[in-house]
C-alpha positions in Angstrom: -27.7 -94.5 -17.2 -26.1 -96.6 -19.8 -24.5 -99.9 -18.6 -22.0 -102.1 -20.3 -21.8 -105.9 -20.2 -19.3 -107.2 -17.7 -17.4 -109.0 -20.4 -16.7 -105.7 -22.2 -15.7 -104.0 -19.0 -13.3 -106.9 -18.3 -12.0 -106.7 -21.9 -11.4 -103.0 -21.5 -9.4 -103.6 -18.3 -7.3 -106.2 -20.0 -6.5 -103.9 -22.9 -5.6 -101.1 -20.5 -3.3 -103.5 -18.7 -1.7 -104.5 -22.0 -0.9 -100.9 -22.8 1.3 -100.6 -19.7 4.4 -102.7 -19.2 4.0 -105.1 -16.3 7.0 -104.6 -14.0 8.4 -107.4 -11.8 9.9 -106.8 -8.4 12.7 -104.3 -8.3 16.2 -105.7 -8.2 18.1 -105.6 -4.9 21.4 -106.7 -3.4 23.8 -108.7 -5.5 21.2 -108.9 -8.4 21.0 -105.1 -8.5 24.8 -104.8 -8.4 25.3 -107.2 -11.2 22.6 -105.5 -13.3 24.1 -102.0 -13.0 27.5 -103.4 -13.8 26.1 -105.0 -16.9 24.5 -101.8 -18.1 26.6 -98.9 -16.7 29.8 -100.9 -17.1 31.1 -103.6 -19.5 30.2 -106.2 -17.0 32.0 -107.1 -13.7 35.6 -107.7 -13.1 36.6 -110.0 -10.1 35.5 -108.3 -6.9 33.2 -105.8 -8.6 29.8 -107.4 -7.6 30.8 -107.5 -3.9 32.0 -103.9 -4.0 28.9 -102.6 -5.6 26.7 -104.7 -3.4 28.3 -103.1 -0.4 28.3 -99.6 -1.9 24.7 -99.9 -3.1 23.4 -99.6 -6.7 22.2 -96.1 -6.3 25.6 -94.8 -4.9 27.4 -96.7 -7.7 25.3 -94.9 -10.3 26.0 -91.5 -8.8 29.7 -92.4 -8.6 29.7 -93.3 -12.3 27.9 -90.1 -13.2 30.9 -88.1 -11.9 33.9 -89.7 -13.6 36.2 -86.8 -12.8 36.1 -87.9 -9.1 37.3 -91.4 -10.0 41.1 -91.6 -10.3 42.5 -93.7 -13.2 45.1 -96.4 -12.2 48.6 -95.1 -12.7 49.6 -98.0 -14.9 46.7 -97.3 -17.2 47.6 -93.6 -17.6 51.2 -94.7 -18.3 50.0 -97.1 -21.0 47.8 -94.5 -22.6 50.5 -91.9 -22.5 52.8 -94.3 -24.4 50.4 -94.3 -27.4 51.5 -91.5 -29.8 48.1 -90.9 -31.3 46.4 -90.3 -27.9 48.2 -87.0 -27.3 48.9 -86.2 -31.0 47.1 -83.1 -32.4 44.9 -84.0 -35.3 47.0 -81.6 -37.5 50.1 -83.6 -36.7 48.4 -86.9 -37.5 47.1 -85.5 -40.8 50.6 -84.1 -41.7 52.1 -87.6 -41.2 49.4 -89.1 -43.4 49.8 -86.4 -46.1 53.6 -86.7 -46.1 53.3 -90.5 -46.5 51.0 -90.1 -49.4 53.3 -87.6 -51.1 56.3 -90.0 -50.6 54.4 -93.0 -51.9 53.6 -91.1 -55.1 57.3 -91.3 -56.0 57.4 -95.1 -55.4 56.1 -98.2 -57.2 52.4 -97.8 -56.2 52.5 -100.2 -53.3 52.1 -97.3 -50.8 54.2 -98.7 -48.0 54.6 -95.5 -46.0 50.9 -94.7 -46.2 50.0 -98.2 -45.1 52.4 -98.0 -42.2 50.9 -94.7 -41.0 47.3 -96.0 -41.5 48.1 -99.1 -39.5 49.6 -97.1 -36.6 46.7 -94.7 -36.5 44.1 -97.5 -36.5 45.9 -99.9 -34.2 46.7 -97.3 -31.5 43.2 -95.8 -31.5 41.7 -99.3 -31.1 44.2 -100.2 -28.4 43.4 -97.0 -26.4 39.7 -97.6 -26.7 39.9 -101.2 -25.6 42.4 -100.4 -22.8 40.0 -97.8 -21.3 37.0 -100.0 -21.8 38.6 -103.0 -20.0 40.6 -101.3 -17.4 39.1 -97.9 -16.5 37.1 -97.6 -13.3 35.2 -94.8 -15.1 33.0 -97.4 -16.8 30.0 -95.3 -17.6 32.2 -92.7 -19.2 33.5 -95.5 -21.5 30.0 -96.8 -22.2 28.8 -93.3 -23.1 31.8 -92.6 -25.2 31.0 -95.6 -27.3 27.3 -94.7 -27.4 27.9 -91.2 -28.6 30.7 -92.1 -31.1 28.2 -94.6 -32.6 25.4 -91.9 -32.6 27.7 -89.4 -34.4 29.5 -92.1 -36.3 32.4 -91.4 -38.7 34.2 -94.0 -40.8 37.9 -94.0 -40.3 38.5 -95.7 -43.7 37.4 -92.6 -45.7 40.2 -90.3 -46.9 41.6 -88.0 -44.2 39.2 -89.3 -41.6 41.7 -92.0 -40.7 44.0 -89.4 -39.3 41.2 -87.5 -37.5 39.1 -90.3 -35.9 41.1 -90.5 -32.7 40.8 -86.7 -32.3 37.1 -86.9 -33.0 36.6 -89.3 -30.1 39.1 -87.5 -27.8 38.1 -83.9 -28.5 34.6 -83.9 -29.8 33.0 -86.9 -28.0 34.7 -87.8 -24.8 34.6 -84.3 -23.0 30.9 -83.9 -23.6 29.4 -87.3 -22.9 27.6 -86.1 -19.7 27.2 -82.4 -20.6 24.6 -80.5 -22.6 23.6 -82.1 -25.8 24.0 -78.8 -27.6 27.7 -78.7 -26.7 28.2 -82.3 -27.9 26.3 -81.5 -31.1 28.4 -78.4 -31.8 31.7 -80.2 -31.1 30.9 -82.9 -33.7 29.6 -80.3 -36.2 32.8 -78.3 -36.1 35.2 -81.3 -36.2 37.1 -81.9 -39.4 36.4 -85.7 -39.2 32.6 -85.1 -39.4 33.0 -82.3 -42.1 35.1 -84.7 -44.2 33.1 -87.9 -43.6 29.7 -86.4 -44.5 31.2 -84.1 -47.2 30.1 -80.7 -45.8 33.7 -79.6 -46.3 33.1 -79.5 -50.1 29.5 -78.1 -50.0 29.1 -74.6 -51.5 26.4 -72.4 -52.8 26.8 -73.5 -56.4 27.7 -77.1 -55.6 25.4 -78.1 -52.7 26.1 -81.4 -50.8 23.2 -82.4 -48.6 24.8 -85.4 -46.8 25.6 -83.8 -43.5 22.4 -81.8 -43.4 20.3 -85.0 -43.9 22.1 -87.0 -41.3 22.2 -84.1 -38.9 18.4 -84.2 -38.8 17.7 -87.9 -39.5 20.4 -89.5 -37.3 21.9 -86.9 -34.9 18.8 -85.0 -33.8 15.2 -85.1 -35.0 15.0 -88.8 -36.2 13.5 -90.0 -39.4 10.0 -89.3 -38.1 10.9 -85.9 -36.6 8.6 -83.8 -38.7 10.9 -82.5 -41.4 10.7 -82.7 -45.2 13.2 -83.0 -48.0 12.9 -79.3 -48.6 14.2 -78.8 -45.0 17.2 -80.9 -45.8 18.1 -78.7 -48.7 17.6 -75.5 -46.8 19.7 -76.7 -43.9 22.4 -77.7 -46.3 22.3 -74.1 -47.7 22.6 -72.8 -44.1 25.7 -74.9 -43.5 27.5 -74.0 -46.7 30.9 -72.6 -45.9 31.4 -74.9 -42.8 34.6 -76.6 -43.8 38.3 -77.1 -42.9 41.5 -76.5 -44.9 43.7 -79.6 -44.9 46.9 -77.6 -45.3 46.1 -75.2 -42.5 45.0 -78.1 -40.3 48.2 -80.0 -41.0 50.5 -77.0 -40.6 48.8 -75.0 -37.8 46.2 -77.4 -36.4 43.3 -75.1 -37.6 40.4 -77.5 -36.9 37.5 -75.5 -38.5 37.1 -72.7 -41.0 34.1 -70.8 -42.1 34.5 -69.8 -45.8 32.1 -66.9 -46.6 32.8 -67.3 -50.3 31.2 -70.7 -50.2 28.2 -69.7 -48.2 24.8 -69.4 -49.7 23.7 -66.0 -48.5 20.1 -66.1 -49.8 16.9 -66.3 -47.9 15.9 -69.8 -46.5 12.7 -71.3 -45.1 13.6 -74.1 -42.7 11.3 -76.0 -40.4 8.7 -73.3 -40.9 11.1 -70.5 -40.0 12.4 -67.8 -42.3 16.2 -67.4 -42.1 17.4 -64.1 -43.3 20.2 -64.2 -45.8 23.4 -62.2 -45.7 23.1 -58.5 -46.0 24.4 -56.8 -49.1 28.2 -56.4 -48.8 28.5 -58.4 -45.5 31.2 -61.0 -46.0 31.7 -61.9 -42.3 30.0 -64.2 -40.0 26.3 -64.2 -40.7 26.6 -67.5 -42.5 28.4 -69.0 -39.6 25.6 -67.7 -37.3 22.9 -69.4 -39.5 24.5 -72.8 -38.8 24.8 -72.1 -35.1 21.2 -71.1 -34.9 20.2 -74.3 -36.6 22.2 -76.3 -34.0 20.5 -74.4 -31.2 17.0 -75.2 -32.6 17.8 -78.9 -33.3 19.4 -79.5 -29.9 16.2 -78.4 -28.0 13.6 -79.6 -30.5 11.0 -81.9 -28.8 11.6 -84.5 -31.6 15.3 -84.6 -30.8 14.6 -85.0 -27.1 12.2 -87.9 -27.8 14.4 -89.6 -30.5 17.6 -89.5 -28.4 15.8 -90.5 -25.2 14.4 -93.5 -27.1 17.9 -94.5 -28.3 19.2 -94.3 -24.7 16.3 -96.3 -23.3 16.8 -98.9 -26.0 20.5 -99.1 -25.2 20.1 -99.3 -21.4 16.8 -101.1 -20.8 15.2 -103.1 -23.6 15.2 -103.4 -27.4 11.6 -102.1 -27.3 11.9 -99.2 -24.9 9.0 -98.6 -22.4 7.0 -95.6 -23.7 6.4 -94.1 -20.3 10.1 -94.1 -19.5 10.8 -92.4 -22.8 8.3 -89.7 -22.0 9.8 -89.0 -18.6 13.3 -88.8 -20.2 12.0 -86.5 -22.9 10.5 -84.2 -20.2 13.8 -84.3 -18.3 15.6 -83.3 -21.5 13.3 -80.3 -22.2 13.3 -79.0 -18.6 17.1 -79.3 -18.2 18.2 -77.6 -21.4 19.2 -80.9 -22.8 21.5 -81.9 -19.9 22.6 -85.5 -20.7 23.5 -86.3 -17.0 20.0 -85.3 -15.9 18.4 -87.5 -18.6 20.6 -90.4 -17.5 19.6 -89.9 -13.9 16.0 -90.1 -14.9 16.7 -93.3 -16.7 18.7 -95.0 -14.0 16.3 -94.1 -11.2 13.3 -95.5 -13.1 11.5 -98.6 -12.1 11.8 -99.8 -15.7 15.6 -99.8 -15.5 15.7 -101.6 -12.1 13.0 -104.0 -12.9 13.8 -107.7 -12.4 12.5 -108.4 -15.9 15.0 -106.0 -17.4 18.0 -108.0 -16.1 19.5 -110.0 -19.0 16.9 -108.6 -21.4 19.6 -107.2 -23.8 21.8 -109.3 -26.1 25.4 -108.0 -26.0 26.8 -106.5 -29.2 30.1 -107.9 -30.3 31.9 -104.9 -28.6 30.1 -105.4 -25.3 30.7 -109.2 -25.4 34.5 -108.9 -26.2 35.1 -106.2 -23.6 33.0 -108.0 -20.9 34.8 -111.3 -21.6 38.2 -109.6 -21.2 37.0 -107.9 -17.9 35.6 -111.1 -16.4 38.6 -113.1 -17.3 41.0 -110.4 -16.1 42.9 -110.2 -19.4 46.2 -108.3 -18.7 45.6 -106.1 -21.8 49.1 -105.8 -23.1 49.4 -104.6 -26.7 49.2 -108.2 -28.0 45.9 -108.9 -26.1 44.4 -105.6 -27.4 45.2 -106.6 -31.0 43.6 -110.0 -30.5 40.4 -108.3 -29.1 40.4 -105.9 -32.0 40.8 -108.8 -34.4 37.9 -110.6 -32.8 35.7 -107.5 -33.3 36.6 -107.4 -37.0 35.7 -111.1 -37.4 32.4 -110.4 -35.6 31.5 -107.6 -38.0 32.0 -104.7 -35.6 35.5 -103.3 -36.2 36.4 -100.3 -34.1 36.0 -97.0 -36.2 35.0 -99.3 -39.1 31.2 -98.7 -39.5 30.9 -97.3 -43.1 27.4 -96.0 -42.8 26.5 -92.9 -40.8 23.8 -94.7 -38.7 26.5 -96.5 -36.7 26.2 -100.1 -35.4 22.9 -101.4 -34.2 22.6 -102.5 -30.6 19.6 -104.9 -30.8 19.5 -108.7 -30.6 18.1 -109.0 -34.1 21.3 -107.4 -35.5 23.8 -109.7 -33.8 22.2 -113.0 -32.9 23.1 -115.5 -35.6 24.9 -118.9 -35.7 28.1 -117.8 -37.3 28.6 -115.0 -34.8 27.9 -117.3 -31.9 30.6 -119.6 -33.2 33.2 -116.8 -33.2 32.1 -115.8 -29.7 32.6 -119.3 -28.4 36.0 -119.5 -30.1 37.0 -116.3 -28.3 35.6 -117.7 -25.0 37.9 -120.7 -25.5 40.9 -118.6 -26.1 40.3 -116.3 -23.1 39.2 -119.2 -20.9 42.4 -121.1 -21.5 44.5 -118.8 -19.3 41.7 -117.6 -17.0 41.1 -118.7 -13.4 37.7 -120.4 -13.6 36.9 -119.8 -10.0 37.7 -116.1 -10.3 35.5 -115.9 -13.5 32.6 -117.7 -11.7 33.0 -115.4 -8.7 33.1 -112.3 -10.9 29.9 -113.1 -12.7 28.1 -114.2 -9.5 24.3 -113.9 -9.9 24.6 -113.4 -13.7 25.1 -117.2 -14.0 22.1 -119.5 -13.8 22.2 -122.7 -11.7 22.1 -124.7 -14.9 25.2 -123.0 -16.4 27.1 -123.6 -13.2 26.2 -127.3 -13.2 27.2 -127.6 -16.9 30.6 -126.1 -16.3 31.2 -128.1 -13.1 30.5 -131.3 -15.1 33.1 -130.6 -17.7 36.9 -131.0 -17.5 38.4 -128.3 -15.2 40.4 -126.7 -18.1 37.1 -126.0 -19.9 35.3 -124.4 -16.9 36.1 -120.7 -17.7 35.5 -121.1 -21.4 32.1 -122.6 -20.8 31.1 -119.8 -18.5 32.3 -117.1 -21.0 30.6 -118.9 -23.8 27.3 -119.6 -22.0 23.9 -118.1 -23.1 23.8 -116.3 -19.7 27.0 -114.4 -20.5 25.7 -113.4 -24.0 23.0 -111.3 -22.3 23.3 -108.2 -20.2 
């Protein structure tokens, strides 16, 4: 029998231990409540930590996974109802924008009408998003709306997308944040904002545009290491030719999607190792549309998609370097639940990695998370003026709402956002919000999220600076 030196056996044990994350004790009580409020919500408002502690973290998680059972405050619904763009059909918004462009062509080139429409569309969409994020008790719904909008990012500054971005969030993202991934994927693929942003609306057999096909695989589903080749991008782009929308029909009749068989490439394709039959001779109907739907079916349930999106979710909710074992469990949950997002999230939130004491405060807040959490902790009244100030702060911090120009969306890691200039802007916002905030209420809201050192530092300063120091502290920058 072969024997090994004890030193090698010990080294092997050490290496084995290094391959598995060392978990600390699980969070409990107030610490668990504060942690889930920092991850499933945009941080606590005054009274939240006490409520969730009494309710229990597990029950709060289940409550948040069923947002339809959580009523919205009447005043919040009234405010949202007063924003034109929140109920406006995308065709109506586009018609207003097209009419403004036409009127401005007759003017001096300063485009005042178009600028006025653009401003209203952008301002109201941002106000609605911030209102919900700060005030809605359906916090996880808001967190997931932001996550999925970022995952399927469209840039509102590109052409007609400005008139369509609010509808994209309302109609393609928000209804599907906890549903089957295939439904979410299909809703984004058919929406005119996505078709316009990634140029599939102009793609045709004799003028192929690969932008959407590439990002559909690289960013929305399989991931850059998902096992596809450039040839697969081209073939998928061919399968998706004809997926478009007609601006006039959208503006006049709210026709959101149109499949144009004349634009479709009806030839044979070979995609991800599969042969895709072309359109039969003389068939000018829906076979081309079916090709795209089959592609979405395959992509939604591909193991690479399950792993890629599970990794993104674990990175967002747990750590910048997500625990591999957790990602594997989430991937299995995806594959066994037909891509049910709620099931995957339950697996994540029930995991020891999520509730690990070492995970608390392990994530650095993005500008959006920081701004919204500061407004919540300081109980900002969120009138239109406050919403505009918060939106302005996001622009200064490099994260304007609906303003990410690239399809990969905003990063959510510490490396992307931790820099001296950004910290200075955050501290300036903390001073502004802290000026009118009740310092005792802020301290009470944040509870166990504040270290003893931070509390001592604030207590030693002038009373009028207490709230600002808490909101600008290193503790509050983490989640």
